[in-house]
N, CA, C and O atoms as CSV, one atom per row, in Angstrom:
chain,resi,resn,atom,element,x,y,z
A,1,MET,N,N,94.247,107.433,113.351
A,1,MET,CA,C,95.380,107.213,112.481
A,1,MET,C,C,96.652,107.512,113.261
A,1,MET,O,O,96.739,108.526,113.953
A,2,SER,N,N,97.616,106.646,113.150
A,2,SER,CA,C,98.868,106.869,113.851
A,2,SER,C,C,99.891,107.470,112.898
A,2,SER,O,O,99.866,107.220,111.693
A,3,LEU,N,N,100.780,108.257,113.457
A,3,LEU,CA,C,101.839,108.868,112.669
A,3,LEU,C,C,103.096,108.043,112.811
A,3,LEU,O,O,103.388,107.529,113.890
A,4,LYS,N,N,103.841,107.913,111.730
A,4,LYS,CA,C,105.104,107.213,111.860
A,4,LYS,C,C,106.273,108.185,111.764
A,4,LYS,O,O,106.162,109.255,111.166
A,5,LYS,N,N,107.367,107.803,112.349
A,5,LYS,CA,C,108.539,108.655,112.380
A,5,LYS,C,C,109.084,108.847,110.971
A,5,LYS,O,O,108.899,108.001,110.095
A,6,ASP,N,N,109.760,109.977,110.770
A,6,ASP,CA,C,110.385,110.257,109.479
A,6,ASP,C,C,111.491,109.254,109.177
A,6,ASP,O,O,111.573,108.732,108.065
A,7,LYS,N,N,112.324,108.988,110.143
A,7,LYS,CA,C,113.452,108.080,109.964
A,7,LYS,C,C,113.591,107.216,111.205
A,7,LYS,O,O,113.313,107.652,112.322
A,8,GLN,N,N,114.021,106.000,110.992
A,8,GLN,CA,C,114.296,105.123,112.117
A,8,GLN,C,C,115.775,105.194,112.445
A,8,GLN,O,O,116.608,105.391,111.561
A,9,LYS,N,N,116.096,105.034,113.714
A,9,LYS,CA,C,117.481,105.049,114.141
A,9,LYS,C,C,118.189,103.799,113.672
A,9,LYS,O,O,117.619,102.709,113.659
A,10,VAL,N,N,119.449,103.973,113.284
A,10,VAL,CA,C,120.301,102.854,112.938
A,10,VAL,C,C,121.286,102.730,114.094
A,10,VAL,O,O,122.108,103.620,114.312
A,11,LEU,N,N,121.202,101.639,114.826
A,11,LEU,CA,C,122.032,101.476,116.017
A,11,LEU,C,C,123.043,100.362,115.839
A,11,LEU,O,O,122.694,99.264,115.406
A,12,GLY,N,N,124.297,100.638,116.173
A,12,GLY,CA,C,125.312,99.625,116.255
A,12,GLY,C,C,125.869,99.099,114.946
A,12,GLY,O,O,126.745,98.235,114.968
A,13,GLU,N,N,125.399,99.582,113.811
A,13,GLU,CA,C,125.908,99.080,112.549
A,13,GLU,C,C,127.110,99.906,112.122
A,13,GLU,O,O,127.081,101.136,112.179
A,14,VAL,N,N,128.179,99.218,111.690
A,14,VAL,CA,C,129.389,99.884,111.251
A,14,VAL,C,C,129.280,100.146,109.755
A,14,VAL,O,O,128.990,99.234,108.982
A,15,PHE,N,N,129.508,101.372,109.354
A,15,PHE,CA,C,129.438,101.756,107.949
A,15,PHE,C,C,130.820,102.168,107.454
A,15,PHE,O,O,131.130,103.357,107.380
A,16,ASP,N,N,131.648,101.181,107.116
A,16,ASP,CA,C,132.905,101.500,106.457
A,16,ASP,C,C,132.597,101.725,104.975
A,16,ASP,O,O,131.450,101.574,104.555
A,17,ASP,N,N,133.605,102.081,104.185
A,17,ASP,CA,C,133.357,102.385,102.774
A,17,ASP,C,C,132.725,101.218,102.029
A,17,ASP,O,O,131.868,101.425,101.170
A,18,GLU,N,N,133.132,100.009,102.343
A,18,GLU,CA,C,132.567,98.846,101.650
A,18,GLU,C,C,131.084,98.677,101.977
A,18,GLU,O,O,130.288,98.334,101.103
A,19,ARG,N,N,130.723,98.914,103.214
A,19,ARG,CA,C,129.301,98.821,103.602
A,19,ARG,C,C,128.499,99.915,102.910
A,19,ARG,O,O,127.398,99.666,102.419
A,20,VAL,N,N,129.046,101.123,102.868
A,20,VAL,CA,C,128.364,102.223,102.197
A,20,VAL,C,C,128.195,101.894,100.709
A,20,VAL,O,O,127.116,102.093,100.151
A,21,LYS,N,N,129.245,101.397,100.072
A,21,LYS,CA,C,129.178,101.031,98.647
A,21,LYS,C,C,128.167,99.917,98.394
A,21,LYS,O,O,127.601,99.832,97.304
A,22,SER,N,N,127.939,99.073,99.379
A,22,SER,CA,C,127.007,97.961,99.183
A,22,SER,C,C,125.589,98.461,98.893
A,22,SER,O,O,124.783,97.739,98.307
A,23,PHE,N,N,125.289,99.684,99.300
A,23,PHE,CA,C,123.969,100.246,99.020
A,23,PHE,C,C,123.770,100.526,97.529
A,23,PHE,O,O,122.642,100.741,97.086
A,24,LEU,N,N,124.842,100.525,96.765
A,24,LEU,CA,C,124.739,100.700,95.313
A,24,LEU,C,C,124.284,99.423,94.613
A,24,LEU,O,O,124.028,99.438,93.409
A,25,GLN,N,N,124.181,98.330,95.346
A,25,GLN,CA,C,123.845,97.040,94.753
A,25,GLN,C,C,122.370,96.671,94.861
A,25,GLN,O,O,121.943,95.674,94.279
A,26,TYR,N,N,121.594,97.445,95.584
A,26,TYR,CA,C,120.184,97.098,95.774
A,26,TYR,C,C,119.422,97.147,94.456
A,26,TYR,O,O,119.609,98.056,93.647
A,27,GLN,N,N,118.579,96.176,94.261
A,27,GLN,CA,C,117.732,96.125,93.069
A,27,GLN,C,C,116.370,96.727,93.392
A,27,GLN,O,O,115.805,96.455,94.452
A,28,PRO,N,N,115.840,97.544,92.486
A,28,PRO,CA,C,114.551,98.188,92.750
A,28,PRO,C,C,113.388,97.240,92.531
A,28,PRO,O,O,113.490,96.287,91.758
A,29,PRO,N,N,112.290,97.501,93.207
A,29,PRO,CA,C,111.074,96.746,92.920
A,29,PRO,C,C,110.556,97.150,91.532
A,29,PRO,O,O,110.952,98.181,90.988
A,30,ALA,N,N,109.695,96.352,90.989
A,30,ALA,CA,C,109.119,96.640,89.674
A,30,ALA,C,C,108.461,98.016,89.677
A,30,ALA,O,O,107.728,98.363,90.603
A,31,GLY,N,N,108.727,98.779,88.650
A,31,GLY,CA,C,108.104,100.081,88.500
A,31,GLY,C,C,108.787,101.216,89.238
A,31,GLY,O,O,108.294,102.344,89.209
A,32,VAL,N,N,109.912,100.951,89.901
A,32,VAL,CA,C,110.626,101.991,90.647
A,32,VAL,C,C,111.956,102.255,89.958
A,32,VAL,O,O,112.692,101.322,89.639
A,33,ASN,N,N,112.262,103.526,89.730
A,33,ASN,CA,C,113.528,103.916,89.126
A,33,ASN,C,C,114.683,103.417,89.996
A,33,ASN,O,O,114.687,103.626,91.209
A,34,GLY,N,N,115.651,102.764,89.379
A,34,GLY,CA,C,116.760,102.186,90.128
A,34,GLY,C,C,117.577,103.197,90.904
A,34,GLY,O,O,117.958,102.933,92.045
A,35,ASP,N,N,117.856,104.356,90.312
A,35,ASP,CA,C,118.636,105.371,91.012
A,35,ASP,C,C,117.861,105.949,92.188
A,35,ASP,O,O,118.432,106.177,93.255
A,36,PHE,N,N,116.572,106.186,92.004
A,36,PHE,CA,C,115.761,106.669,93.120
A,36,PHE,C,C,115.764,105.651,94.258
A,36,PHE,O,O,115.899,106.014,95.426
A,37,HIS,N,N,115.616,104.389,93.911
A,37,HIS,CA,C,115.584,103.331,94.925
A,37,HIS,C,C,116.871,103.330,95.753
A,37,HIS,O,O,116.825,103.207,96.977
A,38,LEU,N,N,118.013,103.465,95.086
A,38,LEU,CA,C,119.295,103.487,95.800
A,38,LEU,C,C,119.374,104.681,96.747
A,38,LEU,O,O,119.788,104.546,97.899
A,39,LEU,N,N,118.977,105.841,96.254
A,39,LEU,CA,C,118.996,107.041,97.100
A,39,LEU,C,C,118.089,106.891,98.312
A,39,LEU,O,O,118.469,107.231,99.433
A,40,GLU,N,N,116.884,106.379,98.075
A,40,GLU,CA,C,115.934,106.239,99.179
A,40,GLU,C,C,116.421,105.233,100.211
A,40,GLU,O,O,116.287,105.466,101.412
A,41,LYS,N,N,116.985,104.114,99.757
A,41,LYS,CA,C,117.510,103.112,100.705
A,41,LYS,C,C,118.615,103.728,101.568
A,41,LYS,O,O,118.655,103.513,102.779
A,42,ALA,N,N,119.501,104.487,100.943
A,42,ALA,CA,C,120.588,105.121,101.696
A,42,ALA,C,C,120.042,106.170,102.653
A,42,ALA,O,O,120.478,106.244,103.802
A,43,TYR,N,N,119.108,106.971,102.202
A,43,TYR,CA,C,118.505,108.015,103.044
A,43,TYR,C,C,117.848,107.403,104.276
A,43,TYR,O,O,118.010,107.907,105.387
A,44,ARG,N,N,117.125,106.344,104.082
A,44,ARG,CA,C,116.392,105.730,105.189
A,44,ARG,C,C,117.284,104.865,106.081
A,44,ARG,O,O,116.924,104.580,107.223
A,45,GLY,N,N,118.444,104.447,105.569
A,45,GLY,CA,C,119.263,103.513,106.327
A,45,GLY,C,C,120.581,104.037,106.859
A,45,GLY,O,O,121.313,103.308,107.528
A,46,MET,N,N,120.898,105.301,106.568
A,46,MET,CA,C,122.208,105.819,106.966
A,46,MET,C,C,122.089,107.101,107.770
A,46,MET,O,O,121.159,107.891,107.606
A,47,LYS,N,N,123.068,107.275,108.642
A,47,LYS,CA,C,123.237,108.556,109.315
A,47,LYS,C,C,123.803,109.536,108.286
A,47,LYS,O,O,124.295,109.129,107.234
A,48,LEU,N,N,123.730,110.812,108.596
A,48,LEU,CA,C,124.096,111.858,107.648
A,48,LEU,C,C,125.510,111.721,107.100
A,48,LEU,O,O,125.712,111.845,105.892
A,49,ASP,N,N,126.492,111.468,107.959
A,49,ASP,CA,C,127.875,111.395,107.465
A,49,ASP,C,C,128.055,110.220,106.504
A,49,ASP,O,O,128.780,110.343,105.516
A,50,ASN,N,N,127.413,109.093,106.774
A,50,ASN,CA,C,127.482,107.953,105.870
A,50,ASN,C,C,126.746,108.245,104.570
A,50,ASN,O,O,127.186,107.837,103.495
A,51,PHE,N,N,125.630,108.949,104.668
A,51,PHE,CA,C,124.859,109.318,103.489
A,51,PHE,C,C,125.676,110.222,102.576
A,51,PHE,O,O,125.642,110.058,101.356
A,52,ALA,N,N,126.405,111.166,103.143
A,52,ALA,CA,C,127.257,112.051,102.350
A,52,ALA,C,C,128.341,111.255,101.628
A,52,ALA,O,O,128.650,111.535,100.470
A,53,THR,N,N,128.913,110.270,102.303
A,53,THR,CA,C,129.899,109.397,101.663
A,53,THR,C,C,129.251,108.597,100.542
A,53,THR,O,O,129.822,108.460,99.461
A,54,PHE,N,N,128.056,108.070,100.801
A,54,PHE,CA,C,127.317,107.333,99.777
A,54,PHE,C,C,127.113,108.198,98.532
A,54,PHE,O,O,127.280,107.719,97.410
A,55,LEU,N,N,126.755,109.460,98.724
A,55,LEU,CA,C,126.511,110.342,97.586
A,55,LEU,C,C,127.756,110.514,96.726
A,55,LEU,O,O,127.649,110.667,95.509
A,56,GLN,N,N,128.930,110.491,97.337
A,56,GLN,CA,C,130.175,110.556,96.562
A,56,GLN,C,C,130.298,109.331,95.664
A,56,GLN,O,O,130.593,109.458,94.476
A,57,PHE,N,N,130.074,108.155,96.224
A,57,PHE,CA,C,130.157,106.923,95.434
A,57,PHE,C,C,129.057,106.882,94.374
A,57,PHE,O,O,129.288,106.427,93.254
A,58,PHE,N,N,127.881,107.349,94.724
A,58,PHE,CA,C,126.722,107.368,93.834
A,58,PHE,C,C,127.009,108.227,92.609
A,58,PHE,O,O,126.749,107.810,91.480
A,59,THR,N,N,127.542,109.422,92.829
A,59,THR,CA,C,127.833,110.316,91.701
A,59,THR,C,C,129.043,109.844,90.904
A,59,THR,O,O,129.078,110.019,89.686
A,60,GLN,N,N,130.034,109.249,91.562
A,60,GLN,CA,C,131.182,108.695,90.840
A,60,GLN,C,C,130.747,107.592,89.884
A,60,GLN,O,O,131.343,107.414,88.821
A,61,ALA,N,N,129.714,106.854,90.261
A,61,ALA,CA,C,129.181,105.777,89.415
A,61,ALA,C,C,128.187,106.321,88.382
A,61,ALA,O,O,127.537,105.553,87.673
A,62,GLU,N,N,128.076,107.652,88.304
A,62,GLU,CA,C,127.242,108.344,87.322
A,62,GLU,C,C,125.753,108.016,87.431
A,62,GLU,O,O,125.047,107.889,86.431
A,63,HIS,N,N,125.301,107.882,88.683
A,63,HIS,CA,C,123.875,107.719,88.942
A,63,HIS,C,C,123.216,109.097,88.984
A,63,HIS,O,O,123.902,110.109,89.120
A,64,ASN,N,N,121.913,109.138,88.869
A,64,ASN,CA,C,121.139,110.368,88.754
A,64,ASN,C,C,120.592,110.814,90.111
A,64,ASN,O,O,119.723,110.152,90.680
A,65,LEU,N,N,121.097,111.929,90.625
A,65,LEU,CA,C,120.626,112.479,91.900
A,65,LEU,C,C,119.207,113.021,91.813
A,65,LEU,O,O,118.552,113.203,92.840
A,66,ASP,N,N,118.725,113.281,90.610
A,66,ASP,CA,C,117.385,113.825,90.414
A,66,ASP,C,C,116.390,112.776,89.941
A,66,ASP,O,O,115.346,113.116,89.384
A,67,ALA,N,N,116.707,111.506,90.159
A,67,ALA,CA,C,115.779,110.431,89.797
A,67,ALA,C,C,114.498,110.580,90.601
A,67,ALA,O,O,114.511,111.101,91.717
A,68,THR,N,N,113.392,110.121,90.028
A,68,THR,CA,C,112.099,110.287,90.686
A,68,THR,C,C,111.464,108.947,91.044
A,68,THR,O,O,111.758,107.911,90.447
A,69,ASN,N,N,110.590,109.007,92.034
A,69,ASN,CA,C,109.809,107.828,92.428
A,69,ASN,C,C,108.619,107.691,91.472
A,69,ASN,O,O,108.445,108.537,90.595
A,70,PRO,N,N,107.803,106.655,91.619
A,70,PRO,CA,C,106.667,106.484,90.705
A,70,PRO,C,C,105.669,107.653,90.719
A,70,PRO,O,O,104.898,107.812,89.773
A,71,GLU,N,N,105.676,108.466,91.779
A,71,GLU,CA,C,104.785,109.620,91.849
A,71,GLU,C,C,105.426,110.875,91.257
A,71,GLU,O,O,104.815,111.943,91.247
A,72,GLY,N,N,106.655,110.743,90.764
A,72,GLY,CA,C,107.342,111.873,90.140
A,72,GLY,C,C,108.098,112.780,91.082
A,72,GLY,O,O,108.484,113.882,90.692
A,73,LYS,N,N,108.324,112.346,92.324
A,73,LYS,CA,C,109.049,113.166,93.297
A,73,LYS,C,C,110.501,112.715,93.405
A,73,LYS,O,O,110.807,111.524,93.348
A,74,THR,N,N,111.390,113.698,93.563
A,74,THR,CA,C,112.792,113.407,93.820
A,74,THR,C,C,112.998,113.199,95.317
A,74,THR,O,O,112.120,113.506,96.123
A,75,LEU,N,N,114.155,112.681,95.676
A,75,LEU,CA,C,114.446,112.512,97.101
A,75,LEU,C,C,114.563,113.873,97.785
A,75,LEU,O,O,114.202,114.000,98.955
A,76,VAL,N,N,115.055,114.885,97.086
A,76,VAL,CA,C,115.111,116.231,97.670
A,76,VAL,C,C,113.705,116.681,98.059
A,76,VAL,O,O,113.506,117.210,99.153
A,77,GLN,N,N,112.747,116.481,97.191
A,77,GLN,CA,C,111.369,116.883,97.484
A,77,GLN,C,C,110.805,116.100,98.668
A,77,GLN,O,O,110.138,116.672,99.531
A,78,ILE,N,N,111.064,114.822,98.710
A,78,ILE,CA,C,110.544,113.979,99.791
A,78,ILE,C,C,111.197,114.328,101.126
A,78,ILE,O,O,110.509,114.518,102.129
A,79,ALA,N,N,112.530,114.409,101.131
A,79,ALA,CA,C,113.247,114.706,102.380
A,79,ALA,C,C,112.900,116.100,102.890
A,79,ALA,O,O,112.926,116.341,104.097
A,80,SER,N,N,112.578,117.016,101.985
A,80,SER,CA,C,112.194,118.375,102.391
A,80,SER,C,C,110.917,118.385,103.216
A,80,SER,O,O,110.679,119.311,103.992
A,81,GLU,N,N,110.103,117.365,103.052
A,81,GLU,CA,C,108.844,117.262,103.783
A,81,GLU,C,C,109.030,116.652,105.174
A,81,GLU,O,O,108.109,116.677,105.990
A,82,HIS,N,N,110.208,116.109,105.445
A,82,HIS,CA,C,110.476,115.447,106.723
A,82,HIS,C,C,111.116,116.429,107.705
A,82,HIS,O,O,111.963,117.240,107.330
A,83,GLY,N,N,110.708,116.343,108.925
A,83,GLY,CA,C,111.212,117.241,109.950
A,83,GLY,C,C,112.719,117.240,110.110
A,83,GLY,O,O,113.315,118.275,110.406
A,84,HIS,N,N,113.338,116.091,109.917
A,84,HIS,CA,C,114.789,115.982,110.103
A,84,HIS,C,C,115.509,115.788,108.778
A,84,HIS,O,O,116.655,115.337,108.758
A,85,GLY,N,N,114.860,116.120,107.679
A,85,GLY,CA,C,115.437,115.888,106.360
A,85,GLY,C,C,116.300,117.011,105.827
A,85,GLY,O,O,116.964,116.839,104.805
A,86,GLY,N,N,116.309,118.151,106.487
A,86,GLY,CA,C,117.011,119.323,105.977
A,86,GLY,C,C,118.489,119.104,105.698
A,86,GLY,O,O,118.997,119.544,104.667
A,87,GLU,N,N,119.177,118.433,106.597
A,87,GLU,CA,C,120.608,118.202,106.394
A,87,GLU,C,C,120.849,117.230,105.239
A,87,GLU,O,O,121.852,117.332,104.533
A,88,TYR,N,N,119.929,116.294,105.053
A,88,TYR,CA,C,120.037,115.360,103.946
A,88,TYR,C,C,119.797,116.082,102.618
A,88,TYR,O,O,120.464,115.800,101.622
A,89,VAL,N,N,118.849,117.005,102.610
A,89,VAL,CA,C,118.596,117.823,101.427
A,89,VAL,C,C,119.845,118.634,101.097
A,89,VAL,O,O,120.243,118.717,99.935
A,90,ALA,N,N,120.458,119.224,102.101
A,90,ALA,CA,C,121.680,120.010,101.894
A,90,ALA,C,C,122.790,119.134,101.304
A,90,ALA,O,O,123.516,119.566,100.409
A,91,ALA,N,N,122.918,117.914,101.806
A,91,ALA,CA,C,123.937,116.995,101.286
A,91,ALA,C,C,123.642,116.636,99.839
A,91,ALA,O,O,124.557,116.582,99.017
A,92,LEU,N,N,122.374,116.387,99.517
A,92,LEU,CA,C,121.989,116.076,98.133
A,92,LEU,C,C,122.309,117.256,97.214
A,92,LEU,O,O,122.857,117.068,96.128
A,93,ARG,N,N,121.977,118.440,97.637
A,93,ARG,CA,C,122.242,119.628,96.798
A,93,ARG,C,C,123.746,119.872,96.656
A,93,ARG,O,O,124.211,120.257,95.583
A,94,ALA,N,N,124.503,119.653,97.721
A,94,ALA,CA,C,125.958,119.825,97.657
A,94,ALA,C,C,126.570,118.813,96.682
A,94,ALA,O,O,127.597,119.083,96.059
A,95,ALA,N,N,125.936,117.660,96.559
A,95,ALA,CA,C,126.435,116.629,95.640
A,95,ALA,C,C,126.001,116.887,94.201
A,95,ALA,O,O,126.495,116.241,93.277
A,96,GLY,N,N,125.067,117.843,94.008
A,96,GLY,CA,C,124.670,118.196,92.661
A,96,GLY,C,C,123.209,118.016,92.319
A,96,GLY,O,O,122.813,118.250,91.177
A,97,ALA,N,N,122.386,117.601,93.289
A,97,ALA,CA,C,120.956,117.458,93.020
A,97,ALA,C,C,120.360,118.835,92.758
A,97,ALA,O,O,120.713,119.810,93.421
A,98,SER,N,N,119.455,118.906,91.787
A,98,SER,CA,C,118.899,120.203,91.450
A,98,SER,C,C,117.435,120.344,91.829
A,98,SER,O,O,116.949,121.462,92.005
A,99,ALA,N,N,116.729,119.244,91.955
A,99,ALA,CA,C,115.291,119.343,92.222
A,99,ALA,C,C,114.981,119.193,93.692
A,99,ALA,O,O,113.817,119.251,94.087
C-alpha cells in the first residue's frame, strides 16, 4: 500500500482576493455538506495565508466552520490528523471553528 501526501503543493497560481472568493462558488457532490466542501477545497488548494483570507470571506458569508463531511468529521478534526495541518487548524479556530 502506498501512502499519499497530506497536501499537494500549489505552484505558480496567483491568489488575489477574487481568486480566493471564487472558492465560495464550488458546488458539492451529492451527499456532501456544501460548507464542508468549500472548506475542504480551500484547505487542499491554498497556502496558509490564502486559506486565512478565505476563512474571512467564508465567515462573512455566514457559512458554517463546523460543517461535517459524510462521516461526521469537521475540517478541524481532519486537518488535525495531517502532519502539516496544525497551522490550518489554528487558522480555523481563530476564525471561530469549535470542533
